[in-house]
N, C-alpha and C positions, 0 to 999 in steps of 0.2 A: 263202362257206360257206352252204348252204342249211339253216338251222337248223330249218325245218319237217320236211324230210326226215330230218334227223339225229334229231329228237325221235321220229319214227315208228319209226326204226330202234331207238332205245333202248327204246320201248315193247315192241317185238318181243322184244328180248333179255330185258329184265326181267320181262316178264309171261308170255311164251309159250314162248320156245325158246332159253334160255341155252346149252343143249348144242351147238347149231349152231355156236356161236362158241368151243366148248371152255371155257366158263365153268360155274362151279358156284355157285349161290346158297346161303346158309346157311338154316336153318329159319325165319328171319324175312324172307328175301327180299334180304339184303344181299350186296353184291359190292364188291370193291375197285375204285375208280375207275381205278387204274393198270392193272388187269387188263382193265377194259373198253376202255381207250385202246389197250392192245396189241392187243386183238382187232379193234378198229375199224381200226387201222393195217395189219392184215394185209389188209384188204379195200380198198374205194375211198375210205375215209375217212382218208387218209394224213396230212392236215394238221389233224385235229381235236385240240383240246387240252382241258385240264380247264376253261379259262375258257369254252368253248363249251358244256360240259356244265352249268356252273354258271349261265350265262346262260339256257339252256333251263329249268333248274329254277326259277329266280327269276321268269321270265316267264310260267310256266304258271299261269294263274289258278285253275285247278281243283286245284292242289296235288297232282298225280298223282305227282310224284317227291319224294323226300326224300334229302338229303345229310347225313351225319353223320360229321364228321371226313374221313377218307379213303375212306368208303363211300358208296354210293348204292343205292337200291331204289325200286321201284314200290310206292305205298301200297296200290293195290287193282287189281282187274281181272285177276288171274292165272288162267291156265288150266292151270298145270303139274300134273303128276301128283302130285308131293309137295306137300302143302298148307302153304302159308306161314302161320306163326303170327303172331297179332296179340294185343296186350294187351286184355283184357276191360275194358269201361267202362260207366258208367251212362248209358243213352241219354236223349234228351228224352222227354216224355211221349208225344208223337206223332211218327211218321215217315211218309214217304210213298213210293210206288212207282209207277211208270208202266208200263202193259202195254196189250194190245189186248183187244178185247171177245171175240175168239175164245179167247185164252188165259185169259181170266177163268173160263170154265166149269171148267177143270181146276184153276185156282187156288183156287176156292171149294170144291172137293172135296178137294185134296191139298195146298193150301197153296202158298206161294211157295218155289220151289226154285232153287238156284244155276244149274241148267242146264249150259252149257259152262263156267261160271266156278267158282271154288272157294267162293265165298260169295254169298248174297243181297245185292245192293246196294240200299241205302235211302237216300232224301234226307232231310235234316233240315228242308226247307221246300218249300212248294208250288211256289215259283218253280224251285228246282232240279229237282224232279221233272218239271215242265213242260219245262224245258230237255232233260233226258234223253229223255223220251218223244217229243218233236218229232224227234228225230234219226232215228227209225225210220219215220216217215211212215205210221203206221197209218191205215186208213180210219176207224176209230172207236176213238180212244185212250181209255184208262181210267186215272183216278187212284185209288189205293188208299190209304185212311187206316189206318195201323197203330197198334194201341193198345200201343205199345212199353213203356209203363210197366208194364202188367199183365204182359206177357210177361217182362220182366226180373224183376219180383217173383215170378213163377212159376218162375224159374230159367233162363230162356232167355239164352244169352250173346249180347252185342253187342260190336262191336269199332269203335272210333273211328279212322278213318284220316286225315281232315282235317276242316275246319270244315263241309263240306257232305255228305260221304258216311260213311254207317254201314254195317257188315257184320253179317251173321248167318248161321248155318249153315242155318237153315230157319225159315219163319214159318208156324205152323199156322193153318188157317182161322179158329179161334176168336179169333185176335187181330186179324182184319180187321174194323175198326170200321165202315167204309163204303166204297163204291166208286161213282165218278161216271163215267158214260159220256158222252163227247162225240160227238154225232151228226155234228157239223161240226168237223173238226180245225182250222179257222181260228179257232174260239173260244179256242183255247190262246194265240193271239197277244195276247189281251186278259186281262191277269192280274186285272183287276178283276173281270170276268165269271167267271173261273175261282174266285177266292176266294169270290165270292158263291155260286156253285153248290156249292162245298164246305161253306160255311157253312149254306146252306139244307138241304143233305142230311145234315149231320152235327153240326156244332158246336153249334147251338142245341138240337137234340134230345138230345144227349148230356149237355150240361151241366145239363139238367134231369132226367136219368134216375136212378133208383136205382142202376144199375150204376156210373155216374160218381161219384156221391156215395160209394159203397162203396169205389170205387178211391181217391178223395181221402183217405178214412180211413186206408186201407192205406198209402198214400204217406207220410202224416204219421207213422204209427206206425213206419214203417221209415226215418224221416228222409231220404226221397228227395230228393237234392241238387238235382235238375233240376226240382223242383216249384215 
């Protein structure tokens, strides 16, 4: 059994096209595992079992699948027409997003949009944002720092999918606290350098600013759990 190929098939079904397999997800993206197995057995996956699906779910370090009882869903990455619902949650103070220098021009004017996906995908750490942006091989990758605490306190909804990825409907440009452009993509291979560049560009400046001190007061007043 080629579990890598099977995992890709599951991604396609649960994120993009369940209808091709005569499957219907509920409004939170769940589907019965028995129905998925039946659909897979009608194709080339005649020998796949629940154990194979559970093995893929447990081995996926990014936590992209979730099993609850007899149901399974993809936690994020959907491109379905009907929007999958997620439970709102209080985000970390800062979140991160990777993009290209070309896309940054529009982002600074219009904000971060979901594009072909249902939600904007944000990383909870610089390391995770780097892993994501490296997959796209941009000539000049960019890391964006999001003031997610301020956005949340202003009423912007965030959704927690797993330990690494957060979702939002849209991020307005006013919540972009900093952007760091890497002229050499190879610099992303050195996380020490990346963290230093983020620190020099943003962290020290923001920590001493009036805006940050005002945000700290607002977080304390609202008993912000992640502060």
